[in-house]
Structures are given as structure tokens and as C-alpha cells.
N, C-alpha and C positions, 0 to 999 in steps of 0.2 A: 504493500500500500504506500510505503514511503516513496518509491520510485514513481508511482502514478501521480502522487501529489507534486513531486518535483517537476514532472512534465508540465502540469498545469501552471505551476509557478512561473516557468519560463514562457508560457504562452500568454498569461495574463499579467503576472507581476513584473516579469522582466520585459514585457512589451513596453510599458512606460519607462522602465529603467533604461532600456537600450535605445529608445527613440529620443531621449532627452540628453543632449550634449552641449556643453558650453565651455569656453576656454577658462582655465583656472587663473585667477588674478595672481601676479607674482608677489604682491604685497597687499597689506590691508589699505582700505580707504581710497577708493576712487582711482586706483591704478588702471591703466589700459591693458587690454589683452594683447597677445602676440600671435604669430603664425597667421598673418593675413587679416588680423583684427586690430591693427595698430591704432585706429581712431575710435575703438569701441571701449566704453567703460564697463568692465565686467562686474562692477558692484552696483551700478545704477543704470537703468535703461527705460526708455519710453515705450509703452505698448502701442505698436502700430499694426499688429497682426490679428488680434482677436477681439471679441466684445461680449458683453452680457448676453446670455441666451444661446451662445454657440453650443452645438451638440454634434458629436461625431460618434458613429456606431461602427464597430469593427467585428467582422466575423472571423472566428478562430478555427483553423483546420489543423488536424494532426495527421501526419503521414507515416504509415507503417507498411512495408512491403509494397510500395508503389501505389497505395490506395489512400486518397485524401478523404478523411472522415471529418465532417462538420462537428466541432466539439462544443462551441458556445459563442457568446457575444460579449463584447466589452463596450460600454457607453461612457464617453467623456463629456462633461458639461462644465460651462463657465457661468458663474453668477456674480453680480456685484453685491457686496455687503459693506456699506459705508466706505471707508478708505481702503478696503481690501477686495481682492478677487477670491472667490471660493471655487476651487477646482474639485470636482467630484468624479469618481470613476466607479462604475458597478460592473462586476464581471460575474457571469453565470453560465453554467453548462446547459445545453439543450437536454430536454427530458429523454430524447433518444440516446444520449450519451451517458446518462446517469446510471444505467445498469453497470457501467464501467467505473464511473467516478462522478461525484456530485460536488459542485463548487458554488458558493455564494460569497463573493468578496466585495468589500466596500472600502474605497480610499477617499480621503478628504484632506485637502491642503488649503490653508489660508495664507495668501501672500500680500505684501504691501504693494499698492498700486504704483508707487513711485520707484520701487526697486525691483519688483517681481521676486523678491527673496522671501522664503517661507517664514511665517511666525508660528504656525501650528500645523502638524502633520498627524493624521490618524489613519491607521490601517485596522480593519476589522475583518479577519480572514476566517472563512469556514470552508475547508477543503477535505472532503471525506470525513474521517474522524479527527482531523487536525483542526484546531482553532487557535487564533492568536489575536490579541488586542494590543496594539502598539501605538502609543501616543507620544509624540516628540514636540516639546516646546523649544523653539529656537530663540536664542538671544543673540542677534547679529552684532550688537554692540560689544558684548563680552566674548563673542566667539565660543558659545557653548550650546549644547543640545541636551535637554533634560528628558530622559526616556522613562516612560511608565509602561511596563509590559506585564502581560499575564495571559491566561487562557481566555479570559473575557474581561469586559469592563468591570464586572463585579467580582473578579477573581484575579487581582493584581498580585504578582509574585516578586516584581523587581522594580526599583526606582533608582536611577543613577544619572549623574551629570557627566557629560563627556566634553572634552575640549575639542573644537573643530577648527578648520581653517576659516579665514575670512570669506564672507560672501558664499556661505555653504548652502547647497540646495538639497532637496529631497527628490524622490523619483518623479513626482508630478510637476513640481515647479520648474524642473529642468526642461521639460517638453515645451512649455509655453514661453519660457525665457529664450530658448534656442530659436523659436520661431521668429523672434525679433532680430536675429543676427543678419548681417548683410553678407551673404555668401558670394556676392560679386567680387569681394576682396580676396577670396581664397582661390588658390590654384589647384588643379587636379593632382591628386597624389599627396597633398599636404596633410600632415597629421596635427591633431589638436589634443592636448592633454586635458582630461576631465576628472572631476571628483564629485561624489555624492555621499550623503550620510544615510545609511540604512542598516538595520539589524545591529545597532551598537558599534558600527564601524564606518570609517571613511574609506571609500572605494576609489582608488586611482585607476584609470583606464586611458587608452588612446583611441581616437576616432580618426579614420582616414576619409577625407572628402574625395570622392571619385569623379567629381565633375557633373556636368549636365548630361541628361539622357533625353533624346528626342523620341517622341512617339512611344512612350512606355504604356503598354496595355494593362489595364487594371480590370480584372474580372467583374462584370456587372455594372461598371461605371463608365468605361470607355478608354480613350487614348489620351495621354497627358505628356506635356513636357515636364521633366522631373529633375530633382536634385538627388544624387545617389551618395550613400555613405556606407562605410564598413567599420563597425565598432570592433575593437579588440575583444576576443573571447579567450577565456582561460581554460587550458586543457585540464581535464579531470572528470568529475562525476557527471557534469552536464555536457561537455564538449569533447569530441575526439581531437587528436593532434591534427593540426592543419585546417580545422574547421573555420569557415568564413561566414559571417552574417552580413546580410545586405538590407538596406533600408532605402526606400524611395519616398520623397516628399514633393508636394506640388511646387513647381517653379513659378510662383507668383507671390503676391503680397501676403497671402494667407499662410503659405508654407505648411499646409496640413499633411501629416503622414498619410501616405496612400497604401503602402505595402511594406511588410517586413517578412523576410524569409530567414529561417535559422535552422541549421542542422543541430540535433542534440545527440546524446550518447546512443539512443535508440530511435531511429526515424528522424523526422524533421517537423517543424512547426511553421505555420504561415498565418499572418493576420492581415486581412484585406478590408479596406474601407468599404462599408456596405451602404451607408447613407450619411448625409450631412444636412444641417440646417443652421440658420442664424450666423452665417459667415459674415465677417466684416467687409470683405472685398469680393468682387466678382471672381469666380474661379477661372481666371483667364488662361491658365495652363492647360485647360481641357481643350483638345483638338477635335474630338468626335465621340459619339456615343458607341 
């Protein structure tokens, strides 16, 4: 059962983790990023990519022995709450898949509008017989993250404060922060170092920008001009040696993720944009249905 749960974690949980990448600031306090982002402030940014009411729905597929099986859906939503944005994600398996494994996951992150940095992150995970409640309060001024964890909100087992790097993100805030980066400044093949805080750790990774892709076909949505990325993956329980993950996002002002494909230790996983509403800009990257 543990392996089944981990497969869904990489389909649902790692989906937001691996879609969200941002250059790590070299120092605290308004320093600019590097690697093609010399004019970009990694600690403060203006939101020009999304708005209140945006909703993106993704269909998750699991492949085993060359057969793609629809496993479930993940819904991302943005709402305004005073001087913050509330990002919410709901992930659930289809009933036809639940004979194999059942999931009901809920992610919520509150970020400051002026920086898009997280103030509060909550994960409420229900995957088979496994449950986790993980609440993280970020203090961006003190560079700390206070974690409250347990099997549920009413069954807390651990509370601990962690020291983190300046301008630290969680798995959801990274997605929306990254959508505001100007990729025109990056060259194909350029690598960007990234960091997130999750599960009581700061995770350093590298992301390679592979450039622009013309006429990328997305099942059920049509053909798009896209931006392509390859995040670093770590060999071990989840990935085989030499495994490569690929992510495509719309090459327009929205920069919404369109498709993610990832091999795992057994089989592979794919997340495909199924529907969207409330976009801030016209989806001008779309070429045809």
C-alpha cells in the first residue's frame, strides 16, 4: 500500500511541486535573481499572470505496461482574501480507480499580494489508509517556518520551528510566482536553481529551460505554443537512473501549465489540463482546437 500511495503523491502532490520553479535569491532583501533573470527581484514581484476566480482542472493518468489509466483530477483555484491571495488545490481519484486506491487531498496556501510569498500553508492528505495534516506558518521577516503536523487537525503529534532561506516558498506559491517570470530573458538549455520548504525540509533542485515549442498538442484542448522545462529528479525510490521529467506551459501572459509527463520507478504519470476558467488574459498561445 505504501508504494501505491507514493505513486499518487507524485501524481498529485509532486504535480504542484514540480510545476513551480523560481530562481533562489543569492541574499536576503530584494536581491535580483541570476541565470537570465538579472532584472527580476526574487523577493518581490507584481502579479500580472492570474486573478481572482481562476480555476484550472487537470486530469491525472497512470501508465503501466503501455496502458494509460485515468486515475483522478486535481483542481487549482485562486481567490482574493483582503491583502492576500488564497490558492487552493483539491485532488481526488475517480471512483473507477478507487478499487485500487482512494485519494482525497486538500492544499491551501495564503500569500501576500505584494510579494507572492507564503504566510500560511496547509496540507490535509487522505490517501488510502494514510492521513497527514501539515500546517506551516511562514515568517518571511525572521526566515522561519513553524510546522504543526499530525495524522489530522485534531491529532497533532509535532510542532517545531525551522530556519529557512530568505524568500522561501511552498509547493503552491511557487507555481503562481513562477508564472510571473519573464522567460524571454532565458536561453534554451539554461539551468535555474530552486528551493522549496516541504515535509520539514528545504529542497534544492535544478530546473532546465528547454526553450519554446511550436504546435504542442494537448489532448482534449488543442494545439499550443508552449514553454518547455525539465526539472531535476533524484534517483531512488521514485525515479530510475537517467529519468527525465518534462513540463509544458502556455507561451502567453497566463503561463498556465498545460502538461506534465514523468516516469516513476514503476510506469509513468501524466497530468493534462482538462479545463480552465477565469483566466486573466486571452489564451493567445492556442493555435487550434
